[in-house]
MDAnalysis code that builds the backbone (N, CA, C; Angstrom):
import MDAnalysis as mda
import numpy as np

u = mda.Universe.empty(213, n_residues=71, atom_resindex=np.repeat(np.arange(71), 3), trajectory=True)
u.add_TopologyAttr("name", ["N", "CA", "C"] * 71)
u.add_TopologyAttr("resid", np.arange(1, 72))
u.add_TopologyAttr("resname", ["MET", "ARG", "LYS", "GLN", "LYS", "ASN", "MET", "ALA", "THR", "LYS", "THR", "GLU", "LYS", "ARG", "ASN", "LYS", "ILE", "LYS", "ILE", "PHE", "CYS", "PRO", "LYS", "CYS", "LYS", "GLY", "ASN", "GLY", "PHE", "TYR", "ARG", "VAL", "PRO", "TYR", "HIS", "GLN", "ALA", "LYS", "GLU", "GLU", "VAL", "HIS", "ALA", "GLN", "CYS", "ASP", "ASP", "CYS", "GLU", "ARG", "THR", "GLY", "GLU", "LEU", "TRP", "ILE", "GLU", "ASP", "ASN", "LEU", "GLU", "PRO", "GLN", "GLU", "LEU", "ARG", "GLU", "LYS", "GLY", "VAL", "ILE"])
u.atoms.positions = np.array([
    [63.831, 312.233, 77.055],
    [63.842, 312.646, 78.384],
    [63.384, 312.558, 79.513],
    [61.844, 312.770, 79.389],
    [60.815, 312.637, 80.077],
    [61.261, 310.672, 81.093],
    [61.665, 309.818, 79.980],
    [61.864, 308.736, 80.405],
    [62.818, 308.132, 81.722],
    [63.632, 309.063, 81.234],
    [65.075, 309.183, 82.093],
    [64.623, 309.220, 83.457],
    [63.501, 310.537, 83.629],
    [63.659, 311.216, 84.510],
    [62.483, 310.069, 85.707],
    [61.536, 309.556, 85.056],
    [60.774, 308.701, 86.037],
    [62.125, 307.321, 86.310],
    [62.412, 307.158, 85.480],
    [63.506, 305.461, 85.927],
    [64.606, 306.214, 87.059],
    [65.031, 307.333, 86.672],
    [65.821, 308.169, 88.190],
    [64.846, 308.036, 89.243],
    [63.914, 308.197, 89.327],
    [62.758, 308.436, 90.841],
    [62.363, 307.156, 91.045],
    [62.701, 305.892, 90.170],
    [61.829, 304.917, 90.510],
    [62.815, 303.741, 90.916],
    [64.220, 304.291, 90.962],
    [65.535, 303.531, 90.999],
    [66.077, 304.363, 92.561],
    [66.013, 305.408, 93.050],
    [66.227, 306.042, 93.944],
    [65.306, 305.595, 95.180],
    [64.039, 305.491, 94.701],
    [62.939, 305.115, 95.686],
    [63.171, 303.340, 96.281],
    [63.746, 302.871, 95.288],
    [64.296, 301.403, 95.577],
    [65.044, 301.131, 96.666],
    [65.903, 302.032, 96.636],
    [66.727, 302.028, 97.793],
    [66.378, 302.739, 98.910],
    [65.357, 303.084, 98.907],
    [64.499, 303.517, 100.371],
    [63.483, 302.878, 101.007],
    [63.173, 302.673, 101.799],
    [61.754, 301.825, 102.405],
    [60.811, 302.986, 103.487],
    [59.609, 302.363, 103.081],
    [58.735, 303.779, 103.752],
    [58.495, 302.737, 105.327],
    [58.890, 303.673, 106.100],
    [57.977, 303.970, 107.733],
    [57.130, 304.127, 108.012],
    [56.222, 304.555, 109.288],
    [55.678, 304.947, 109.938],
    [56.319, 305.965, 110.914],
    [56.039, 307.314, 110.427],
    [56.464, 308.360, 111.383],
    [56.270, 308.168, 112.982],
    [57.932, 308.099, 113.552],
    [57.698, 307.996, 115.192],
    [57.229, 308.974, 116.238],
    [56.930, 309.867, 115.573],
    [56.386, 311.298, 115.883],
    [55.258, 310.839, 116.458],
    [54.523, 311.719, 114.973],
    [52.881, 310.850, 115.432],
    [52.149, 310.049, 114.818],
    [52.930, 308.694, 114.482],
    [52.841, 307.140, 114.507],
    [51.470, 306.914, 113.576],
    [51.952, 307.488, 112.558],
    [51.458, 307.187, 110.823],
    [50.351, 308.139, 110.688],
    [49.784, 309.071, 112.228],
    [48.896, 310.004, 111.776],
    [48.880, 311.330, 111.005],
    [50.063, 312.153, 111.086],
    [50.202, 312.916, 110.563],
    [49.769, 314.326, 111.525],
    [49.472, 314.011, 112.397],
    [49.500, 314.900, 113.495],
    [49.589, 314.261, 114.583],
    [49.911, 315.203, 115.808],
    [50.170, 314.699, 117.148],
    [49.849, 315.213, 118.451],
    [49.577, 314.859, 119.852],
    [48.856, 315.618, 120.437],
    [49.733, 316.250, 121.236],
    [49.370, 317.504, 121.431],
    [50.448, 318.643, 122.715],
    [50.223, 318.271, 123.962],
    [50.845, 317.889, 124.513],
    [51.116, 317.396, 125.877],
    [50.169, 318.915, 127.075],
    [48.993, 318.271, 127.587],
    [48.049, 319.260, 128.457],
    [48.995, 320.439, 129.117],
    [49.928, 320.011, 129.924],
    [50.934, 321.144, 130.730],
    [51.458, 321.670, 129.976],
    [51.630, 322.013, 128.531],
    [52.110, 322.957, 127.825],
    [51.265, 323.853, 126.890],
    [49.968, 323.707, 126.876],
    [48.714, 324.026, 126.509],
    [47.814, 324.524, 127.414],
    [48.169, 324.029, 128.206],
    [46.684, 324.359, 128.783],
    [45.308, 323.818, 128.581],
    [45.090, 322.872, 127.614],
    [44.202, 322.677, 126.557],
    [44.083, 321.761, 125.856],
    [43.152, 321.022, 125.667],
    [43.534, 319.966, 124.369],
    [43.823, 320.298, 122.660],
    [45.366, 320.069, 122.203],
    [45.413, 320.221, 121.219],
    [46.251, 319.367, 119.940],
    [45.984, 319.851, 119.091],
    [46.898, 318.815, 117.830],
    [47.577, 319.878, 117.267],
    [49.123, 319.107, 116.882],
    [49.942, 320.006, 116.144],
    [49.854, 319.074, 114.751],
    [49.814, 319.703, 113.741],
    [50.603, 318.746, 112.385],
    [52.305, 318.427, 112.925],
    [52.322, 317.430, 112.385],
    [54.071, 317.076, 112.456],
    [54.210, 317.285, 111.010],
    [55.671, 318.157, 111.554],
    [56.364, 318.418, 110.776],
    [57.308, 317.783, 109.883],
    [57.989, 316.495, 111.183],
    [58.454, 315.924, 110.585],
    [58.680, 314.729, 109.329],
    [57.095, 315.139, 109.012],
    [57.252, 313.907, 108.135],
    [55.819, 314.252, 106.943],
    [55.617, 315.748, 107.177],
    [55.203, 316.532, 106.424],
    [53.604, 316.454, 106.229],
    [53.548, 315.890, 107.240],
    [51.573, 315.690, 107.702],
    [51.366, 313.896, 106.875],
    [52.245, 313.716, 106.326],
    [51.937, 312.230, 105.678],
    [51.875, 311.315, 106.249],
    [52.473, 311.394, 107.613],
    [53.080, 310.091, 108.065],
    [53.501, 308.465, 108.018],
    [54.106, 309.261, 107.119],
    [54.943, 308.287, 106.429],
    [56.463, 308.814, 106.568],
    [57.770, 308.080, 106.519],
    [59.153, 308.291, 106.330],
    [59.651, 307.651, 105.277],
    [60.427, 307.855, 104.187],
    [61.318, 307.406, 103.651],
    [63.029, 307.545, 103.937],
    [62.971, 306.079, 104.272],
    [64.366, 305.937, 105.047],
    [65.461, 305.062, 103.801],
    [66.529, 305.398, 104.110],
    [67.848, 304.574, 102.931],
    [67.569, 302.501, 104.181],
    [67.605, 301.838, 102.712],
    [66.949, 300.451, 103.168],
    [68.822, 300.225, 103.441],
    [69.364, 300.322, 103.379],
    [71.072, 299.837, 103.836],
    [71.240, 300.708, 105.255],
    [70.413, 301.270, 105.789],
    [70.783, 301.674, 107.155],
    [70.320, 300.407, 108.536],
    [71.693, 300.312, 109.292],
    [71.297, 299.144, 110.351],
    [70.604, 299.765, 111.473],
    [69.819, 298.739, 111.935],
    [69.151, 299.387, 113.233],
    [69.757, 300.218, 114.140],
    [71.286, 300.376, 114.201],
    [71.961, 301.459, 115.445],
    [71.890, 302.743, 114.953],
    [72.223, 302.864, 113.393],
    [72.169, 303.736, 113.063],
    [71.001, 304.388, 112.662],
    [70.347, 303.746, 112.608],
    [68.541, 304.197, 112.998],
    [67.680, 304.777, 114.246],
    [68.533, 304.296, 115.090],
    [68.496, 304.833, 116.483],
    [69.395, 306.125, 116.903],
    [70.574, 306.088, 116.483],
    [71.356, 307.249, 116.542],
    [70.801, 308.494, 115.479],
    [70.043, 308.214, 114.196],
    [69.245, 309.284, 113.893],
    [68.004, 309.348, 114.356],
    [67.347, 309.150, 115.504],
    [66.670, 309.230, 115.637],
    [65.018, 308.607, 115.333],
    [65.259, 308.165, 114.176],
    [64.271, 307.387, 113.310],
    [63.100, 306.729, 114.149],
    [64.073, 305.243, 115.275],
    [63.614, 304.207, 115.841],
    [64.562, 304.350, 117.278],
])
């Protein structure tokens, strides 16, 4: 049973590719604009859960990625 679960995870990842998060640019955090915080502040990125990477479906066209806000 355990091997079947691993195989399912591997096949799911085959259909997806990893890209840098466009919000934090791969850092896992981003700088809050000065006019909003009145001081230098960095916030953790919630889009990529602080990893700096996003998994997207391999079969998406660039236009679909733009519509979803990924690129």
